N, C-alpha and C positions, 0 to 999 in steps of 0.2 A: 755656874765654873769659875774658880779664881784661877785669875792668870796675872793680875795686876801686882806689881812688886815682886814677884818671884825672881829670885836671881837665876842665873843660867846653870849654875852646878847644882843647885837646889832642885830646879825643873827637870834636869838630866837625871838625877837621883830618883825623884819621885817618879819618873817615866819608867826608869830600871826597875823600881820596887815592885811598881804594878804589872809590867810584863813580866817580872820575874815570877811573881804570885799566880797570876794568869796562866801563864806559859806551862809551869811547873805543875799545876792542878788539873789543865784542860787541854793543854797541847798547843802547839803553835797554828794549826790550821783552824781549829776552832773558835779562836780568839782574833778578833778583828782590830783595826786602828781605834774605831770609835771607841770600843769598850776599855780600850788602854787608857787613851786620852781622857775620857770620863773618870776613869778610876784614878788617874794620877791627877786630875783636877789642873790640866792644862789645855791650852789651846792645840789644835792639829797641827798649826804651822810651827809650834814650839817643838813637837814630837819630831817634825821633818827638820828643823833646824839642829837638832842633836844628832839625828839619825837620818839619813836619806831615803830610807825605805824601812818596810818592815822588815825585809831581809836582814837588813843591817842592824836592826833590834834584836832580830833573831840571835844573830851572831854574837852580839853584845852579852845576850842572855845566856849562851853557852858557853862565854868565856867566864863570866861571873860563875856560872854553875860550876864549873872546872875547879875555879878558886874556891869556893865554899864548900863543894862537896867532895870533889877528888883530894885537894890539897889541905882545906881547911878541915873537913871531918874525918874522912875514911882514912887517909895517911895517919893524921894525928892521933885517931882514937885506935888504929892498929898499933901504933908505936908505943902508946900508953899502955896498952894491956899486955904486950909481952916485950920481951927483950931478945931472945933468940929467933932468927930469921924463918926459922921452921914454924915455930910457935905465933910468930906474927902472920904466916900465910893461913894456919887455921883460925887466928883470932878476927880474919875478915868476916868469916862467917858468924862470929859472937856480934861484931859489930851489926850485922845485917839482921840479926834475930832480933837486936832492940829495934831496928828500923821497920822491920817488917810488923812489927807489934803496934807501932804507932798508929793512931785513928786517923791520920793525915797521910799515911803513907800513899805516894803516887808513883812509884815505880822509877825508873831511871831516865832521866829528859833525854841523855844521849841517845840511847835505845829509841825511844818514842819520837825523836826528831829524825833521825835517820830513817825510821821507817813512815814518817808521815811526808818525807822528800825522798821519793822512791829514784828521782833523778840522781845518778850517782855524780854527775857534773854540778848539781845546785850546790853552792857554798854552803850551806846549811847541812847537807848531808855530809860533805866532805869535812865540815869541822866537828861533826858528831864521831864520824869515824876516826879523826884525828885524837879527839878527847878518849876514845874508847881505846886507842893504841897507847897512849899516855898511861892510863889504869894499867894497861898490859906490861909497859915499861916498868912499871912499879912493882908488878908482881915478878916479873924477870930478874929485877935487882934482889929482891929477896930470895928467890929461886937460886940465883949464884951464890949469894952470902950464906945461903943453907947447904950450899955443895951439890946441888943438882947438875947432873952432868951436861943436860940440854935446857938450859934455863928459859930460852926461847919458846921451845916446843911444850916444856911446862906450862909456861904463863898461858899459853893459848888453853892449854887443857883446863887449867885452873879458871881463867876467864870464862869459859864456856860454864862451868859449874855456876859461877857467881851470877851470870847473865839468866840462865837456867832457874835459879833459885827466885832471882827478881819476878819473872813471868810467873812462875808457881805462887808467890806471894800475891801476884796480880790478881791470880785465879781465886785466892782467898785461904790458901794453905799458909797458916802463920807459922807453920813450923818448917818452912821450906829450908831456912837456913841452916838447921840443925840436922835436916835430911841429906843436903850438900855437904855439910861438914862430914857426916859419916863417911860419905863417899870419898871426900878431898882425904881423910886420913890413908885412905888406900891407896890414892893415887901418889899422896906424898910418900908412903913408905916403900912404895916400889920405885919411887924416883930416887930414892936415897940408898935402896938395895938392903931395906929392913926387913 
């Protein structure tokens, strides 16, 4: 295990990178601190110097996931694919279609962590719920721009379709996003009175 000569920022980043990969692919409960330490190539005390507990590391993972996944991937890819807000809503499922077909598809970390930490008062559960709410706010903004009368209610419906398609893809349905998009077209037409 290499620890000598590792700067604080570099060690922290290696811990984050190891935790991100392990938590994303295997979940937070299945991965122990010892495995993160070994994968990152740092001492246990180094991990605890940067993150006071595994829970703190899970919270940092969720924050990074939101930064990379929600902001850095989903929003950007949706905005790149369409200009019209209604088309952007539909583009969510085009983005998901590509994701679901990736061999490394791991599902939604926010859903996974929320379900792994069933105590609603647990910070990781609360952070997951907050991250999911941020996705709904993004959808609500698109719905408002598209002219939907009840953007908050619409965003909840849309988000259910998104989450359902993620679960279906996890079951092995690689066409889940296309199926959800087909349903979403009806929901959108109804919301826009078309």
